[in-house]
C-alpha positions in Angstrom: 44.0 -40.1 30.9 43.0 -42.1 27.9 45.8 -41.9 25.4 45.6 -42.3 21.6 49.1 -41.1 20.8 50.1 -44.6 19.7 47.6 -44.5 16.8 48.7 -43.3 13.4 47.5 -43.5 9.8 49.6 -45.0 7.0 51.4 -41.7 6.6 52.5 -41.7 10.2 50.1 -38.8 11.1 48.6 -39.1 14.6 45.0 -40.1 15.0 42.9 -38.7 17.8 39.8 -39.7 19.7 36.9 -37.3 19.7 36.6 -35.2 22.9 33.4 -37.2 23.9 35.1 -40.6 23.4 38.2 -39.5 25.2 36.1 -38.2 28.1 34.2 -41.5 28.3 37.4 -43.6 28.6 38.8 -41.1 31.1 35.6 -41.4 33.2 36.1 -45.1 33.4 39.8 -44.8 34.3 40.9 -46.5 31.1 44.3 -45.5 29.7 46.3 -46.7 26.7 43.1 -48.3 25.3 45.0 -49.8 22.3 47.8 -51.4 24.3 47.4 -55.1 24.8 50.2 -57.5 25.3 48.1 -60.6 25.6 45.3 -62.5 24.0 43.3 -65.5 25.3 42.6 -69.0 24.2 40.4 -71.8 25.6 41.5 -75.4 25.3 39.2 -77.8 23.4 38.3 -80.4 26.0 38.2 -83.2 23.4 42.0 -83.1 23.1 44.7 -84.0 25.6 45.3 -80.7 27.5 49.0 -81.5 28.2 49.7 -82.0 24.5 47.8 -78.8 23.6 49.6 -76.7 26.2 52.9 -77.9 24.8 51.9 -76.4 21.4 51.3 -72.9 22.9 54.0 -70.3 23.2 56.3 -70.9 26.1 55.2 -67.9 28.1 51.5 -69.0 28.1 49.8 -68.8 31.4 46.7 -70.3 32.9 44.1 -67.7 33.8 44.1 -67.9 37.6 40.7 -66.4 38.3 38.8 -68.9 36.2 38.5 -72.5 37.3 40.9 -74.8 35.7 38.2 -77.0 34.1 37.4 -74.1 31.7 40.8 -74.2 30.2 41.6 -70.6 29.6 45.2 -69.4 29.0 46.8 -66.1 28.1 49.3 -66.0 25.3 51.5 -63.3 23.9 49.5 -60.7 21.9 51.9 -60.9 19.0 51.4 -64.7 18.5 49.7 -65.4 15.2 47.1 -67.7 16.5 45.2 -68.3 13.3 48.4 -69.6 11.6 49.4 -71.9 14.5 49.2 -75.7 14.3 47.2 -75.9 17.6 44.5 -73.5 16.2 44.3 -75.1 12.8 44.0 -78.6 14.4 41.0 -77.3 16.5 42.9 -77.7 19.8 42.1 -74.2 21.0 39.4 -71.6 20.6 40.4 -68.0 20.3 38.1 -66.7 23.0 38.3 -63.8 25.5 38.5 -64.7 29.2 35.6 -62.3 29.9 33.4 -64.4 27.6 34.4 -67.4 29.6 33.4 -65.6 32.8 29.9 -65.0 31.5 29.5 -68.7 30.7 31.0 -69.8 34.0 28.5 -67.8 36.1 25.7 -68.9 33.9 26.2 -72.6 34.3 27.7 -72.8 37.8 27.4 -71.3 41.2 31.2 -71.5 41.6 31.5 -67.7 41.8 28.3 -66.9 43.7 29.0 -64.9 46.8 26.2 -66.8 48.7 28.4 -69.8 48.6 30.1 -69.4 52.0 33.3 -71.4 51.4 35.4 -73.1 48.9 34.1 -76.5 49.8 30.6 -75.4 48.9 31.7 -73.8 45.7 33.8 -76.9 44.7 30.7 -79.1 44.7 29.4 -77.3 41.6 31.8 -78.6 39.0 29.8 -81.4 37.5 28.8 -81.7 33.8 25.1 -80.6 33.6 22.7 -83.2 32.3 19.3 -82.9 30.5 19.3 -79.1 30.5 17.9 -76.6 28.0 20.0 -73.5 27.4 19.2 -70.5 25.2 21.8 -68.1 23.8 19.8 -65.1 22.6 22.5 -63.4 20.6 24.7 -66.4 19.8 27.0 -65.3 16.9 29.9 -65.8 16.4 29.4 -68.9 18.5 32.4 -69.2 20.9 30.3 -68.9 24.0 27.7 -71.3 22.5 30.5 -73.9 22.0 31.7 -73.5 25.6 28.2 -73.9 26.9 27.8 -77.1 24.8 31.1 -78.4 26.1 29.9 -78.1 29.7 26.7 -80.2 29.1 26.1 -83.8 28.4 24.6 -85.2 25.2 21.1 -85.3 26.6 21.1 -81.5 26.8 20.1 -78.9 24.2 21.7 -75.6 23.4 19.6 -73.2 21.2 21.4 -70.3 19.5 19.4 -67.4 18.1 20.7 -64.5 16.0 19.0 -62.3 13.4 21.9 -62.0 11.0 22.3 -64.7 8.4 26.0 -63.7 7.8 26.9 -63.9 11.5 25.1 -67.3 11.7 27.1 -68.6 8.8 30.3 -67.9 10.8 28.7 -69.4 13.9 27.8 -72.6 11.9 31.4 -72.9 10.6 32.9 -72.6 14.1 30.5 -75.3 15.5 31.3 -77.6 12.6 35.1 -77.1 13.2 35.0 -77.8 16.9 32.0 -80.2 17.2 31.6 -82.0 13.9 34.7 -82.3 11.7 36.5 -85.4 12.7 39.9 -83.8 12.0 39.4 -80.8 14.3 36.7 -81.7 16.8 38.8 -84.2 18.8 37.8 -87.3 20.8 34.1 -87.0 21.6 34.4 -89.7 24.3 36.4 -87.2 26.3 33.5 -84.6 26.1 30.4 -85.6 24.1 28.8 -82.1 24.4 25.2 -81.0 24.0 23.1 -81.0 20.9 23.2 -77.5 19.2 20.5 -75.9 17.1 20.8 -72.6 15.4 17.8 -70.4 14.4 17.8 -67.2 12.4 15.3 -65.2 14.3 14.7 -61.9 16.1 15.8 -62.4 19.7 13.3 -59.7 20.8 10.3 -61.8 19.5 11.1 -65.4 20.5 8.2 -66.8 22.4 5.6 -64.4 20.8 3.1 -64.9 18.0 5.2 -62.6 15.9 8.3 -64.8 16.1 9.6 -66.1 12.7 12.2 -68.9 13.3 14.3 -70.4 10.6 16.2 -73.5 11.7 19.5 -73.4 9.8 21.6 -75.9 11.7 21.2 -79.0 13.9 24.4 -80.7 15.2 22.7 -84.1 15.2 21.9 -83.8 11.5 25.3 -82.4 10.8 27.0 -85.3 12.6 24.9 -87.9 10.8 25.8 -86.2 7.4 29.5 -86.1 8.3 29.5 -89.8 9.2 27.7 -90.6 5.9 30.0 -88.4 3.9 33.2 -89.9 5.4 36.2 -88.0 4.3 34.4 -85.8 1.8 34.8 -82.3 3.2 32.5 -80.3 1.1 28.8 -81.1 0.5 27.8 -81.3 -3.1 24.6 -79.6 -4.4 22.3 -82.6 -3.8 23.7 -83.2 -0.3 23.0 -79.5 0.7 19.5 -79.9 -0.7 18.9 -83.0 1.4 20.2 -81.2 4.5 17.8 -78.3 3.9 14.9 -80.7 3.5 15.7 -82.5 6.7 16.1 -79.3 8.6 12.8 -78.1 7.3 11.1 -81.3 8.5 12.8 -81.0 11.9 11.9 -77.3 12.2 8.2 -78.1 11.9 8.6 -80.5 14.9 10.9 -78.5 17.0 10.0 -74.8 16.8 11.0 -72.7 19.8 7.6 -71.0 19.6 4.4 -72.9 18.8 1.5 -70.6 17.9 -2.2 -70.9 17.0 -4.8 -68.2 16.4 -5.1 -67.3 20.1 -1.8 -67.9 21.9 1.9 -68.8 21.7 3.6 -71.5 23.7 7.2 -72.2 24.2 9.2 -74.8 26.2 11.1 -72.7 28.8 14.8 -72.9 29.4 16.9 -73.7 32.5 19.5 -71.2 31.6 19.5 -68.1 29.3 22.4 -66.0 28.1 21.7 -62.6 26.7 25.0 -61.2 25.4 23.3 -58.2 24.0 24.2 -56.0 21.0 26.1 -53.0 22.4 28.4 -50.1 21.5 31.5 -52.4 21.9 33.5 -49.7 23.5 35.0 -52.2 26.0 36.3 -54.5 23.3 39.8 -53.9 22.1 39.2 -56.0 19.0 36.1 -54.0 18.0 37.9 -50.7 18.7 40.8 -51.6 16.5 38.4 -52.6 13.7 36.6 -49.2 14.0 39.8 -47.3 13.9 41.0 -49.1 10.8 37.7 -48.5 9.1 37.7 -44.8 9.9 41.3 -44.4 8.9 40.6 -45.9 5.5 37.6 -43.5 5.0 39.5 -40.5 6.1 42.6 -41.2 4.0 40.5 -41.7 0.9 38.9 -38.3 1.4 42.2 -36.7 2.6 40.6 -35.4 5.7 41.7 -35.3 9.3 41.2 -38.5 11.4 39.2 -38.3 14.6 37.9 -41.6 16.0 34.4 -41.5 17.5 31.7 -44.0 18.4 28.4 -42.4 17.6 26.3 -45.2 19.1 28.0 -44.4 22.4 28.5 -40.6 22.3 25.3 -39.6 20.5 22.4 -39.4 22.9 19.7 -40.5 20.4 21.8 -43.4 19.1 22.6 -44.6 22.6 19.0 -44.5 23.5 18.1 -46.7 20.6 20.7 -49.3 21.5 19.6 -49.3 25.2 15.9 -49.9 24.1 17.1 -52.9 22.0 19.0 -54.2 25.0 15.9 -54.0 27.2 13.8 -55.8 24.6 16.4 -58.6 24.3 16.8 -58.9 28.1 13.0 -59.0 28.7 12.6 -61.6 25.9 15.3 -63.8 27.4 13.7 -63.5 30.9 10.3 -64.4 29.6 11.8 -67.7 28.3 13.4 -68.6 31.6 11.9 -71.3 33.8 10.9 -70.4 37.4 14.1 -70.8 39.4 16.2 -70.6 36.3 19.4 -68.5 35.8 20.0 -65.7 33.3 23.2 -63.9 32.6 23.1 -60.5 30.9 26.4 -59.2 29.4 27.8 -56.7 27.0 31.3 -55.6 25.9 30.6 -52.0 26.9 31.8 -50.1 29.9 28.7 -47.9 29.9 26.5 -48.2 33.0 23.5 -47.1 30.8 24.0 -50.4 28.9 24.7 -52.6 31.9 23.6 -51.7 35.4 20.8 -49.4 34.3 19.3 -52.1 32.0 19.4 -54.7 34.7 17.9 -52.3 37.2 15.0 -51.7 34.7 14.3 -55.4 34.5 14.4 -55.8 38.3 11.9 -53.0 38.7 9.6 -54.2 36.0 9.6 -57.9 37.0 9.3 -58.3 40.8 10.0 -62.0 40.5 13.5 -61.4 39.3 16.5 -60.9 41.6 20.2 -60.5 41.5 22.8 -63.1 42.3 26.0 -61.4 43.5 29.1 -63.0 42.0 32.8 -62.5 42.6 36.0 -63.9 41.0 39.2 -64.5 42.9 42.2 -62.2 42.6 44.3 -62.8 39.5 47.5 -62.8 41.6 
């Protein structure tokens, strides 16, 4: 049974899940939904791995079911990562292993069931060259950075998100790990792909209705960083020059080119659609929701029952599923013939996962599934 007995407000009074939410977790055989003794990090490949590992807690363990080149480790859940020297120095990303799994099956066939043996699978570990990758819902940018790390500098990663606030965070993360000389590491070890960020509606990319605002180009940012030297913050005139350069670049490198009769777009070799969802499978999001609802309830002196209306309300769930279908179809329309797309969410709901994929397969007969499997974590 899903238990919430460990949750309490600031007065120590227990907090409960709504019957609908508790039933959902019970249906998926999830118990103790707030108990987590570990968190995950990914090593920045532009630093010496041995040195970085020595800076992690002693009980840190490599994730056995992800290939070693991806650099994922589990650490004690109580470890204050954001205050640690290895995180502040840019040596590690705070990134869930499940996010790493999505990127790994996007860019490699390492976990494809069709690969008959380990020898076949082992051949697919090379850095990809000259590829175009689209991340349809890219913020906060951790998967985007991992994708760029697995490509050479002749490749392009395009990130799209409709939220300016989320893109600001995404931009800051990319600058930390790919631009800032103090925290990005040795680029000779891993040059990485060019990254462009667009503020745009992921459901409209590739259509005449698409409005795309280029807000970041890693090549421009790198050139500005080299010009600025040690000056960390851009002054007003420097920011104005950056906006002007981005505007000029944007005119030359739109994702979608339109005239009065049609829209054209350069298709992508790989597309990631990590769609907006009800976040019921994410411990971090669940904890945030609980804190928010506790604060509201305590201010109003009312009882505290945790719910997730997007998940448990039929109409709200229908709206989020319709959005997911539009995002997935948009991503699929931008994929080259023979290309590879990964659709993922952080929900346990089949309505948001299997059912959405089944809808695409039924609508687009040229699409097909690629079965994947990960090795045991033992």
